[in-house]
C-alpha positions as CSV (number, residue, x, y, z in Angstrom):
1,R,-17.3,15.8,-15.5
2,M,-18.9,16.4,-12.0
3,G,-18.4,20.2,-12.0
4,K,-15.8,22.5,-10.4
5,R,-17.5,22.2,-7.0
6,S,-17.1,18.4,-6.8
7,A,-13.5,18.7,-8.0
8,A,-12.7,21.3,-5.4
9,V,-14.2,19.1,-2.6
10,G,-12.4,16.1,-3.9
11,A,-9.0,18.0,-3.9
12,M,-9.5,19.3,-0.4
13,V,-10.4,15.7,0.9
14,A,-7.3,14.3,-0.8
15,A,-5.0,17.0,0.5
16,A,-6.3,16.6,4.0
17,A,-6.2,12.9,4.2
18,G,-3.2,11.9,6.4
19,I,-3.2,8.3,5.4
20,T,-2.8,9.4,1.7
21,A,-0.3,12.2,2.3
22,V,1.9,10.2,4.7
23,W,1.4,6.5,4.9
24,W,0.5,5.6,1.3
25,L,3.0,8.1,-0.1
26,W,5.7,7.0,2.3
27,P,8.7,6.2,0.2
28,M,9.1,2.8,1.6
29,T,6.0,1.5,-0.2
30,N,7.0,3.0,-3.5
31,A,10.0,0.8,-3.9
32,V,8.6,-2.3,-2.4
33,A,5.5,-2.2,-4.6
34,L,7.9,-2.7,-7.6
35,Y,9.5,-5.9,-6.3
36,P,7.1,-8.3,-8.0
37,A,7.5,-6.6,-11.3
38,M,11.2,-6.6,-11.0
39,L,11.3,-10.3,-10.1
40,F,9.0,-11.2,-13.0
41,V,11.2,-9.3,-15.5
42,I,14.3,-11.1,-14.2
43,S,12.5,-14.4,-14.5
44,R,11.5,-13.7,-18.0
45,L,15.1,-12.5,-19.0
46,I,16.8,-15.6,-17.5
47,R,14.3,-17.9,-19.2
48,R,14.9,-16.1,-22.5
49,G,11.4,-14.9,-22.6
50,R,10.3,-11.8,-24.5
51,V,10.4,-8.6,-22.3
52,S,9.7,-5.1,-23.4
53,F,12.7,-2.8,-23.3
54,T,10.4,0.0,-22.4
55,L,9.1,-1.9,-19.4
56,V,12.5,-2.6,-18.0
57,T,13.5,1.0,-18.3
58,L,10.2,2.1,-16.6
59,I,10.7,-0.2,-13.7
60,G,14.4,1.0,-13.3
61,L,13.3,4.6,-13.5
62,S,10.6,4.0,-10.9
63,F,13.1,2.4,-8.5
64,A,15.5,5.2,-8.9
65,L,12.8,7.8,-8.2
66,S,11.2,5.9,-5.3
67,G,12.9,8.2,-2.8
68,F,14.1,5.6,-0.2
69,P,17.8,4.6,-1.0
70,A,17.8,1.7,1.4
71,T,14.8,0.0,0.0
72,T,16.0,0.5,-3.5
73,A,19.3,-1.2,-2.5
74,Y,17.4,-4.1,-0.9
75,G,15.5,-4.6,-4.1
76,A,18.8,-4.6,-6.0
77,Y,20.3,-7.2,-3.7
78,L,17.1,-9.3,-4.1
79,G,17.2,-9.0,-7.9
80,A,20.8,-10.0,-8.0
81,A,20.3,-13.0,-5.7
82,W,17.3,-14.1,-7.8
83,A,19.0,-13.8,-11.0
84,G,22.0,-15.7,-9.7
85,F,19.9,-18.4,-8.4
86,L,17.9,-18.9,-11.7
87,I,21.3,-18.9,-13.7
88,V,22.6,-21.7,-11.5
89,R,19.5,-23.8,-11.3
90,L,18.6,-23.5,-15.1
91,R,22.2,-23.6,-16.2
92,V,21.8,-20.7,-18.6
93,F,23.5,-17.4,-19.1
94,P,21.3,-15.2,-21.4
95,L,24.0,-12.7,-22.4
96,H,21.6,-10.9,-24.8
97,G,18.9,-10.5,-22.2
98,I,21.4,-9.2,-19.5
99,A,22.9,-6.8,-22.0
100,K,19.3,-5.5,-22.9
101,A,18.6,-5.0,-19.2
102,I,21.9,-3.2,-18.5
103,C,21.1,-0.8,-21.4
104,A,17.6,-0.2,-20.1
105,L,18.8,0.5,-16.6
106,A,21.6,2.9,-17.9
107,I,18.9,4.9,-19.7
108,A,16.7,4.8,-16.5
109,A,19.7,6.2,-14.5
110,G,20.3,8.9,-16.9
111,L,16.6,10.0,-16.9
112,A,16.5,9.9,-13.0
113,S,19.9,11.5,-12.4
114,P,18.7,15.2,-12.2
115,S,16.0,14.4,-9.7
116,V,18.2,12.1,-7.7
117,A,21.0,14.5,-7.5
118,A,18.7,17.3,-6.4
119,F,17.1,15.0,-3.8
120,A,20.6,13.9,-2.4
121,K,21.7,17.5,-2.1
122,F,18.5,18.3,-0.2
123,L,19.2,15.5,2.2
124,V,22.7,16.7,2.8
125,R,21.6,20.3,3.5
126,T,19.0,19.1,6.0
127,G,21.5,17.0,8.0
128,Y,19.3,14.0,7.6
129,L,22.1,11.8,6.2
130,Q,24.4,12.7,9.1
131,A,21.7,12.0,11.6
132,R,20.8,8.6,10.3
133,S,24.1,7.3,8.7
134,N,24.6,4.7,11.4
135,A,21.0,4.2,12.5
136,S,20.7,0.8,10.8
137,F,23.8,-0.5,12.6
138,D,23.1,1.1,16.0
139,V,19.5,0.3,16.3
140,T,17.6,-3.0,15.3
141,Y,13.9,-3.8,15.9
142,P,13.4,-5.0,19.5
143,V,12.1,-8.5,19.9
144,A,9.8,-7.2,22.5
145,E,7.9,-5.2,19.9
146,L,6.8,-8.3,18.0
147,A,3.2,-7.4,19.1
148,N,3.4,-4.5,16.8
149,F,2.9,-6.8,13.8
150,I,-0.8,-7.4,14.8
151,R,-1.4,-4.3,17.0
152,P,0.2,-1.3,15.2
153,F,-1.4,1.2,17.7
154,R,-0.2,-0.5,20.9
155,L,2.5,2.3,21.3
156,G,0.1,5.1,20.7
157,D,-1.7,6.9,17.9
158,P,-0.1,10.2,16.8
159,V,-3.4,11.3,15.2
160,A,-5.0,11.3,18.7
161,H,-1.9,13.1,20.1
162,A,-1.1,10.0,22.2
163,W,2.3,8.6,21.1
164,Y,4.1,6.8,24.0
165,G,6.7,4.9,22.0
166,D,9.5,2.9,23.2
167,P,13.1,4.2,23.9
168,A,14.4,0.7,22.8
169,L,13.4,1.7,19.2
170,G,16.1,4.4,19.1
171,A,15.9,6.4,16.0
172,S,12.8,4.4,14.9
173,N,10.9,5.6,17.9
174,N,8.1,7.0,15.9
175,F,4.8,5.6,14.6
176,L,5.8,5.3,10.9
177,E,9.0,3.4,11.6
178,A,7.8,1.5,14.6
179,T,5.0,0.0,12.4
180,L,7.3,-0.4,9.4
181,F,7.2,-4.2,9.6
182,V,3.5,-4.5,10.3
183,G,2.0,-7.1,7.9
184,F,0.8,-10.3,9.7
185,V,-1.2,-11.5,6.6
186,P,1.7,-11.3,4.2
187,L,3.9,-13.3,6.7
188,L,1.3,-16.0,6.9
189,L,1.0,-16.0,3.0
190,S,4.8,-16.4,2.8
191,I,4.7,-19.4,5.1
192,A,1.9,-21.0,3.0
193,G,3.9,-20.4,-0.1
194,L,6.6,-22.7,1.2
195,F,4.1,-25.6,0.9
196,R,2.8,-24.7,-2.6
197,R,3.0,-28.0,-4.6
198,R,4.2,-26.3,-7.8
199,S,6.8,-24.2,-6.2
200,T,10.2,-24.6,-7.6
201,A,12.2,-22.2,-5.6
202,R,10.8,-22.4,-2.1
203,W,14.1,-23.0,-0.4
204,F,15.6,-19.8,-2.1
205,W,12.7,-17.8,-0.7
206,A,12.8,-19.5,2.7
207,G,16.5,-18.6,3.0
208,F,16.0,-15.1,1.8
209,V,13.2,-14.5,4.4
210,L,15.4,-16.0,7.1
211,I,18.2,-13.5,6.3
212,L,15.8,-10.6,6.4
213,V,14.4,-11.6,9.7
214,L,18.0,-12.1,11.2
215,A,19.0,-8.6,9.8
216,M,15.8,-7.0,11.2
217,F,16.4,-8.3,14.7
218,G,20.1,-7.5,14.6
219,W,21.9,-10.8,14.2
220,S,25.4,-9.2,13.7
221,P,26.8,-11.5,11.0
222,V,23.9,-10.5,8.8
223,A,23.0,-7.0,10.1
224,S,26.5,-5.7,9.7
């Protein structure tokens, strides 16, 4: 209700904002932002709590449309591991809840299939899949680049047309992927969570974080 001129200015600002168009909309963040909701739903289902069928379908649909297959797969691995851990620890197997989740995910897959199929064909035509098919196996995050966690601009700033990079990054030798793991504060919060008094699954999460770190830095038994 601020008028057409204000709306036009706002649209131009949003369209020209690099951080909005590239960083915040980078597909990696779309899937990762759904992890807490996914873990919450799994916890509720295993503990026989009430979970909205629509909510499960919506989360599944959002995952399918997140646009970054690897991160979606990581979420699936995490969800399966978390569900298995809860089933073993609580000694329950909520067949009704699991069946409900499978039905919701099937509906989500059906709704997303037209978009996912078109996106997959686009990636094939552009040659992206062929160029990056073995990138995760051939290139791992160099230990020498740990400083990027707290200094994301140490290898340059593409906005200032000054990107120096590091050949050791291989296919990830660009600003977006070189700073993909930046997040020093979340790391500190993760460590602090291990000492939370009421935590009942700290060793599960400690082990999972350890696996992620080993995979990230290329420890072959995990990374392969």
